[in-house]
Backbone bond lengths (Angstrom), bond angles and torsions (degrees), N, CA, C in turn:
res aa  C-N    CA-C-N  psi(-1)  N-CA   C-N-CA  omega(-1)  CA-C   N-CA-C  phi
1 X - - - 1.433 - - 1.511 108.47 -
2 X 1.319 117.13 132.61 1.472 121.83 -175.99 1.483 115.94 -85.17
3 X 1.328 116.19 -27.69 1.489 118.52 -174.42 1.533 112.55 -59.90
4 X 1.356 121.77 -44.64 1.494 117.91 176.51 1.503 112.18 -61.08
5 X 1.345 118.68 -36.05 1.484 120.69 177.94 1.531 111.26 -63.75
6 X 1.340 114.93 -41.81 1.502 119.24 179.32 1.523 108.47 -66.34
7 X 1.330 118.61 -41.16 1.435 120.40 179.85 1.543 112.74 -61.40
8 X 1.351 114.91 -39.62 1.461 119.50 176.33 1.467 112.54 -63.84
9 X 1.394 117.53 -44.55 1.459 121.39 176.04 1.478 114.75 -61.02
10 X 1.339 115.31 -41.57 1.481 119.09 177.48 1.545 111.71 -64.00
11 X 1.335 116.66 -40.24 1.436 122.42 179.01 1.584 108.60 -60.14
12 X 1.365 114.00 -48.15 1.450 117.61 178.22 1.529 111.52 -60.50
13 X 1.327 118.07 -47.40 1.455 120.70 -177.81 1.524 110.71 -62.66
14 X 1.318 118.29 -34.92 1.474 120.68 -179.87 1.489 113.06 -72.89
15 X 1.351 119.62 -18.51 1.434 122.23 178.19 1.481 113.05 -94.36
16 X 1.327 117.66 1.35 1.443 122.47 -178.79 1.542 109.93 -66.66
17 X 1.279 114.40 152.95 1.450 121.58 -177.91 1.512 110.52 -101.93
18 X 1.309 116.24 169.88 1.442 120.00 176.63 1.550 109.89 -65.90
19 X 1.331 116.79 -32.44 1.474 123.58 179.40 1.543 109.03 -67.53
20 X 1.303 119.74 -37.31 1.471 127.51 -178.84 1.516 112.02 -126.93
21 X 1.329 117.25 68.82 1.450 119.92 -175.18 1.491 110.70 -68.94
22 X 1.323 118.23 141.32 1.455 124.84 178.62 1.539 105.44 -134.12
23 X 1.314 114.93 130.21 1.442 120.14 175.25 1.556 107.66 -118.69
24 X 1.294 113.67 125.71 1.534 117.30 178.10 1.493 107.70 -85.78
25 X 1.344 116.18 123.12 1.474 122.34 -177.19 1.494 111.03 -102.85
26 X 1.307 120.95 -19.89 1.459 121.58 177.30 1.530 110.94 132.21
27 X 1.342 113.94 -170.49 1.461 121.19 -175.59 1.523 108.03 -115.93
28 X 1.319 118.36 136.46 1.462 121.28 171.63 1.498 106.04 -85.23
29 X 1.302 117.78 111.86 1.446 122.74 -173.03 1.550 111.28 -92.13
30 X 1.295 117.75 19.69 1.472 121.44 -176.46 1.511 112.50 -55.71
31 X 1.320 114.90 147.56 1.459 123.11 176.75 1.554 105.52 -107.47
32 X 1.372 116.10 115.97 1.413 122.25 -177.33 1.521 108.24 -118.45
33 X 1.297 117.69 145.01 1.486 119.03 178.69 1.518 111.62 -72.49
34 X 1.307 114.88 171.46 1.430 123.96 177.40 1.529 108.83 -129.27
35 X 1.287 118.20 149.44 1.444 119.37 174.65 1.523 112.42 -83.18
36 X 1.356 117.96 -2.97 1.418 122.10 173.47 1.545 110.69 -66.21
37 X 1.282 115.87 156.05 1.449 120.93 177.88 1.528 111.02 -56.45
38 X 1.356 114.55 130.46 1.477 118.66 -175.75 1.485 114.73 78.39
39 X 1.355 119.80 8.90 1.397 121.46 -177.51 1.547 117.12 -93.99
40 X 1.280 116.92 3.08 1.537 122.35 -177.04 1.556 110.11 -75.38
41 X 1.261 116.07 117.59 1.471 123.04 172.49 1.511 110.92 -65.70
42 X 1.345 118.12 -39.31 1.492 122.78 -179.07 1.531 106.19 -63.97
43 X 1.322 119.19 -45.34 1.464 119.81 -178.94 1.530 110.38 -62.94
44 X 1.333 117.25 -44.47 1.483 118.76 178.57 1.529 111.19 -58.27
45 X 1.289 118.73 -38.91 1.510 122.57 179.26 1.559 107.31 -66.76
46 X 1.303 118.07 -41.62 1.485 120.46 179.87 1.556 111.86 -61.14
47 X 1.314 116.61 -25.87 1.452 120.36 177.90 1.527 115.39 -73.71
48 X 1.312 117.02 -11.99 1.466 120.57 179.60 1.533 108.19 -74.09
49 X 1.338 116.85 139.03 1.493 118.59 -176.36 1.513 110.65 -69.07
50 X 1.325 119.69 -20.34 1.496 121.35 179.93 1.513 111.24 -76.87
51 X 1.334 119.83 -15.54 1.433 123.79 -178.99 1.481 108.87 -92.42
52 X 1.345 115.82 122.34 1.461 123.19 -178.25 1.517 109.32 -97.32
53 X 1.293 115.29 113.33 1.509 119.97 175.54 1.539 110.57 78.68
54 X 1.327 112.93 -148.30 1.437 120.37 -175.83 1.495 115.63 -72.14
55 X 1.313 116.44 157.73 1.451 119.85 176.90 1.563 106.11 -59.50
56 X 1.324 113.61 138.39 1.484 121.30 -178.22 1.520 107.69 104.92
57 X 1.334 119.29 -17.61 1.474 122.24 178.29 1.489 111.48 -87.08
58 X 1.342 116.55 -172.04 1.398 124.16 -175.96 1.516 110.80 -54.37
59 X 1.334 116.18 132.27 1.454 122.56 -179.31 1.499 115.02 98.69
60 X 1.367 115.38 -24.61 1.457 121.06 -177.21 1.565 111.56 -61.79
61 X 1.338 115.44 -44.05 1.441 121.42 -179.09 1.562 109.14 -60.56
62 X 1.342 115.79 -48.23 1.489 119.29 179.92 1.516 111.23 -61.38
63 X 1.315 117.16 -41.74 1.506 119.42 178.33 1.476 111.10 -64.15
64 X 1.319 117.48 -44.28 1.488 118.49 178.47 1.495 112.59 -61.95
65 X 1.378 116.85 -37.98 1.418 120.90 178.39 1.538 111.94 -64.89
66 X 1.341 114.80 -42.96 1.513 118.57 -179.57 1.508 109.81 -65.43
67 X 1.328 117.06 -40.36 1.458 118.29 179.88 1.524 111.49 -65.16
68 X 1.299 116.31 -43.77 1.451 120.50 179.07 1.540 111.59 -63.78
69 X 1.322 116.42 -41.56 1.475 120.26 178.40 1.525 109.23 -58.50
70 X 1.324 117.85 -44.47 1.464 120.63 -176.60 1.516 108.10 -69.78
71 X 1.351 121.06 -35.52 1.462 121.23 178.75 1.551 111.92 -67.73
72 X 1.336 115.91 -26.68 1.450 120.73 -177.08 1.546 112.31 -99.03
73 X 1.357 116.22 7.06 1.463 121.03 -177.14 1.482 111.63 -127.73
74 X 1.292 118.74 35.92 1.509 120.18 -178.42 1.496 108.63 -82.71
75 X 1.359 116.96 120.55 1.411 121.40 -175.64 1.552 112.58 -58.78
76 X 1.290 115.02 139.04 1.478 123.49 175.43 1.561 113.77 64.67
77 X 1.311 118.50 11.27 1.470 119.63 179.12 1.530 108.05 -109.51
78 X 1.317 117.54 126.91 1.463 122.06 175.08 1.531 107.45 -77.04
79 X 1.307 117.70 119.31 1.480 124.24 -171.99 1.554 107.88 -97.87
80 X 1.334 114.96 139.14 1.454 119.54 174.46 1.570 107.23 -145.09
81 X 1.330 116.02 171.72 1.445 117.37 178.19 1.537 114.95 75.03
82 X 1.276 115.04 -161.34 1.470 118.11 179.05 1.533 111.57 -65.95
83 X 1.276 118.43 -46.77 1.456 125.41 -180.00 1.549 110.47 44.39
84 X 1.238 112.66 65.56 1.486 120.21 179.51 1.517 111.51 -159.97
85 X 1.298 116.21 -174.28 1.401 125.02 179.41 1.557 109.13 -77.52
86 X 1.320 116.38 129.71 1.454 120.73 178.89 1.542 108.19 -106.10
87 X 1.333 113.68 139.88 1.465 120.12 -177.44 1.529 111.71 -132.33
88 X 1.385 117.06 64.10 1.439 120.82 179.21 1.520 109.53 -80.71
89 X 1.317 116.39 116.03 1.488 123.22 -177.32 1.493 114.22 -54.05
90 X 1.307 116.77 -49.19 1.497 119.99 -177.04 1.536 112.32 -80.02
91 X 1.325 118.39 1.90 1.448 119.81 176.28 1.519 112.44 -119.44
92 X 1.316 117.66 14.17 1.486 123.16 177.80 1.530 107.10 -137.29
93 X 1.325 115.52 112.95 1.462 119.30 -175.84 1.532 113.50 -56.10
94 X 1.305 119.43 -40.16 1.465 123.29 178.99 1.503 110.88 -66.72
95 X 1.354 117.95 -46.20 1.465 116.75 177.28 1.553 111.41 -58.62
96 X 1.344 114.85 -43.27 1.472 119.59 179.41 1.500 108.21 -59.93
97 X 1.306 119.66 -44.90 1.465 124.29 178.29 1.541 111.10 -56.78
98 X 1.295 114.20 -46.49 1.527 119.56 178.55 1.494 109.87 -64.29
99 X 1.319 119.69 -34.08 1.455 122.22 174.27 1.500 110.55 -64.53
100 X 1.338 119.25 -36.68 1.431 124.07 175.84 1.524 113.67 -62.37
101 X 1.306 114.26 -32.64 1.490 119.07 -178.46 1.501 112.81 -60.80
102 X 1.334 118.74 -21.01 1.435 122.67 180.00 1.469 115.31 -61.77
103 X 1.340 116.94 -24.60 1.450 119.26 -177.12 1.492 112.42 -88.97
104 X 1.367 119.59 -13.98 1.430 121.48 -175.46 1.537 116.41 -127.75
105 X 1.305 116.42 -11.19 1.500 115.41 -174.43 1.569 107.78 -123.51
106 X 1.329 115.46 179.65 1.437 120.20 -179.76 1.512 112.54 -71.80
107 X 1.306 115.18 164.81 1.482 119.41 -179.17 1.497 113.93 -61.56
108 X 1.334 117.97 -25.13 1.461 120.29 -177.09 1.556 110.65 -62.36
109 X 1.304 120.15 -35.63 1.430 123.22 -178.70 1.519 114.03 -88.32
110 X 1.243 114.52 -14.92 1.480 120.57 -168.65 1.562 109.70 -73.51
111 X 1.308 114.59 133.34 1.421 120.95 170.19 1.511 110.06 -80.90
112 X 1.278 116.19 123.36 1.505 119.25 -175.31 1.550 107.51 -121.87
113 X 1.298 114.12 164.35 1.489 120.80 175.54 1.569 108.24 -58.81
114 X 1.331 116.23 -38.67 1.502 118.70 -177.68 1.494 111.32 -67.47
115 X 1.380 117.55 -35.27 1.472 118.92 176.45 1.501 111.47 -67.51
116 X 1.368 115.70 -41.42 1.487 120.64 175.60 1.526 110.19 -61.01
117 X 1.332 117.10 -42.52 1.442 120.02 -177.90 1.559 110.49 -65.91
118 X 1.308 115.63 -39.61 1.490 119.51 174.63 1.517 111.73 -59.27
119 X 1.307 116.35 -46.50 1.478 118.44 -177.19 1.545 109.47 -71.75
120 X 1.297 119.95 -29.28 1.427 123.40 179.20 1.517 111.59 -67.46
121 X 1.322 116.13 -16.26 1.475 118.58 176.92 1.536 112.31 -64.20
122 X 1.345 117.07 -18.78 1.440 120.51 178.85 1.533 111.92 -120.79
123 X 1.319 119.11 7.87 1.472 118.99 -179.78 1.523 110.78 -122.49
124 X 1.340 115.90 -148.43 1.426 120.00 -161.59 1.490 117.95 -97.39
125 X 1.345 121.38 -40.34 1.410 118.03 -159.99 1.534 117.09 -125.14
126 X 1.264 120.01 -24.20 1.468 121.51 -178.14 1.525 111.70 102.59
127 X 1.294 117.20 -139.55 1.486 121.24 179.16 1.519 106.54 -90.09
128 X 1.341 116.60 122.51 1.463 118.43 -169.45 1.505 110.08 -136.83
129 X 1.350 119.05 125.30 1.414 129.46 178.34 1.512 112.44 48.76
130 X 1.364 115.27 55.17 1.433 121.51 -179.88 1.566 107.99 -105.92
131 X 1.349 116.43 122.00 1.448 118.19 -178.94 1.543 108.35 -77.61
132 X 1.314 117.95 135.29 1.487 122.94 -179.31 1.527 107.43 -128.89
133 X 1.354 118.71 163.48 1.438 120.54 179.74 1.557 112.78 -60.36
134 X 1.323 113.86 142.27 1.490 117.10 -177.41 1.519 112.51 -67.56
135 X 1.324 117.83 -21.70 1.478 118.90 -178.04 1.550 110.73 -98.13
136 X 1.319 115.22 24.02 1.452 119.16 -179.04 1.523 110.11 -56.57
137 X 1.355 116.94 140.63 1.409 118.77 -176.06 1.540 109.19 -82.10
138 X 1.319 115.00 155.91 1.455 123.45 174.26 1.512 108.96 -55.84
139 X 1.342 116.99 -42.11 1.439 120.90 -176.86 1.543 111.60 -63.90
140 X 1.336 116.87 -41.11 1.471 119.72 179.14 1.510 111.56 -65.57
141 X 1.350 116.48 -41.22 1.509 118.77 174.50 1.501 112.11 -62.37
142 X 1.309 116.54 -43.24 1.496 119.40 177.47 1.515 111.04 -59.50
143 X 1.287 117.56 -44.00 1.467 120.34 177.84 1.512 113.16 -60.73
144 X 1.324 116.45 -41.78 1.491 119.43 176.85 1.455 110.16 -65.04
145 X 1.309 119.39 -45.78 1.492 121.87 177.65 1.493 113.13 -59.27
146 X 1.308 115.64 -40.09 1.481 119.89 176.83 1.540 111.86 -63.81
147 X 1.333 117.07 -40.09 1.466 120.79 175.32 1.558 111.62 -60.94
148 X 1.353 116.72 -47.15 1.453 120.52 179.60 1.526 109.01 -63.32
149 X 1.393 116.98 -45.83 1.464 119.79 179.62 1.530 111.92 -61.31
150 X 1.289 117.12 -40.80 1.472 122.27 -179.92 1.577 109.81 -60.54
151 X 1.349 114.02 -44.56 1.493 118.06 -179.86 1.542 108.48 -66.69
152 X 1.309 118.37 -45.24 1.429 121.90 -179.66 1.498 111.68 -61.12
153 X 1.339 117.46 -45.48 1.462 122.06 178.82 1.568 113.06 -65.90
154 X 1.327 116.92 -41.20 1.431 122.07 -176.59 1.546 110.60 -63.98
155 X 1.350 115.52 -39.42 1.464 121.80 -176.60 1.517 112.72 -100.67
156 X 1.320 118.57 0.81 1.422 123.66 -178.85 1.511 113.47 50.12
157 X 1.310 114.75 52.26 1.466 122.07 -179.24 1.527 109.91 -135.66
158 X 1.295 115.81 152.15 1.439 119.85 177.68 1.522 112.70 -74.84
159 X 1.259 120.05 127.36 1.491 124.14 174.20 1.505 109.44 -135.14
160 X 1.267 118.22 144.04 1.455 120.96 176.35 1.521 111.45 -118.27
161 X 1.289 116.18 169.99 1.442 121.59 -179.92 1.529 108.14 -136.73
162 X 1.315 115.46 96.57 1.443 121.50 -175.28 1.536 107.94 -113.60
163 X 1.369 116.31 90.97 1.439 123.28 176.94 1.529 111.26 -102.44
164 X 1.303 117.59 153.36 1.459 121.61 179.31 1.521 109.86 -116.96
165 X 1.328 118.18 93.59 1.458 118.63 173.87 1.542 108.46 -62.52
166 X 1.332 116.67 125.92 1.485 120.91 -175.84 1.554 107.00 -100.75
167 X 1.327 117.25 110.97 1.455 119.92 -177.87 1.521 112.56 -55.78
168 X 1.326 115.15 122.97 1.419 120.56 178.26 1.561 114.02 82.70
169 X 1.334 113.62 -6.32 1.502 118.14 -179.04 1.500 111.27 -84.74
170 X 1.386 113.63 148.41 1.444 118.78 176.18 1.560 108.01 -123.77
171 X 1.273 116.56 158.79 1.461 122.56 -178.90 1.533 109.33 -56.03
172 X 1.367 113.10 133.06 1.474 119.97 178.92 1.570 112.98 98.47
173 X 1.348 115.84 -22.63 1.486 117.96 178.94 1.514 107.10 -79.37
174 X 1.353 116.98 150.79 1.434 122.46 178.65 1.499 111.27 -86.47
175 X 1.383 114.23 139.81 1.475 118.11 179.46 1.551 107.97 -71.88
176 X 1.327 113.91 162.58 1.492 118.63 178.52 1.518 108.21 -129.06
177 X 1.328 118.94 43.49 1.451 122.56 176.18 1.522 108.97 -63.51
178 X 1.338 115.60 142.65 1.453 121.53 176.32 1.489 109.31 -121.19
179 X 1.360 114.92 79.70 1.422 121.23 -174.46 1.520 111.03 -142.17
180 X 1.322 118.88 138.17 1.437 120.20 177.36 1.541 111.39 -72.05
181 X 1.345 116.66 -7.81 1.466 120.21 -173.15 1.529 110.47 -107.02
182 X 1.325 121.67 0.77 1.372 127.46 178.76 1.460 115.61 -139.18
183 X 1.302 121.86 149.19 1.438 125.23 171.66 1.503 108.14 -104.70
184 X 1.308 118.11 173.01 1.497 120.10 178.86 1.458 109.91 -102.18
185 X 1.338 114.95 153.92 1.457 122.79 -179.43 1.531 106.99 -151.30
186 X 1.286 115.52 166.43 1.476 120.18 170.68 1.492 109.47 -67.95
187 X 1.287 114.84 150.35 1.477 122.54 177.87 1.522 106.01 -75.23
188 X 1.331 114.84 129.76 1.457 121.21 -178.82 1.524 111.73 -80.18
189 X 1.307 116.92 148.10 1.438 123.18 170.99 1.537 110.69 -69.15
190 X 1.279 117.46 144.97 1.470 118.23 173.54 1.522 108.33 -127.75
């Protein structure tokens, strides 16, 4: 429950001194996946009866919008930050798995940067922890950043673009990161 946390933060901010001023701005209510078993946000969304097929397919956008609306509409909670649904590919086992499908299945099932960008129009963060080819051109990166900026500007919302160029990696190859904080996925086309 967030209300007791907010009350504690407000109490602390109210006891601040002029020498050490503290202003309480709110709580970022974002929902982020976990690499722990059962921690995939994408899998949870796929379990909704309104979502047809894999995450990224029909119903996914509506589910992401509903989740973000609820995260941004918590009664009596001062909201700050992204406060939305986070979809970091390398931090969500199901998103990473859907990224892997790009190398062996048809484009209809494939999770792409454009699908993620579309869904980010109603969620929290934008393009997050997406592996891309190491030889990506400056022009391709500029185009992606312009798309993210256009979406952020159009909807007056913060969006970021955190891509991981993989040195020597090409689209469709699987990453080989060795980190407890990331899973591996195929490198996305850009």
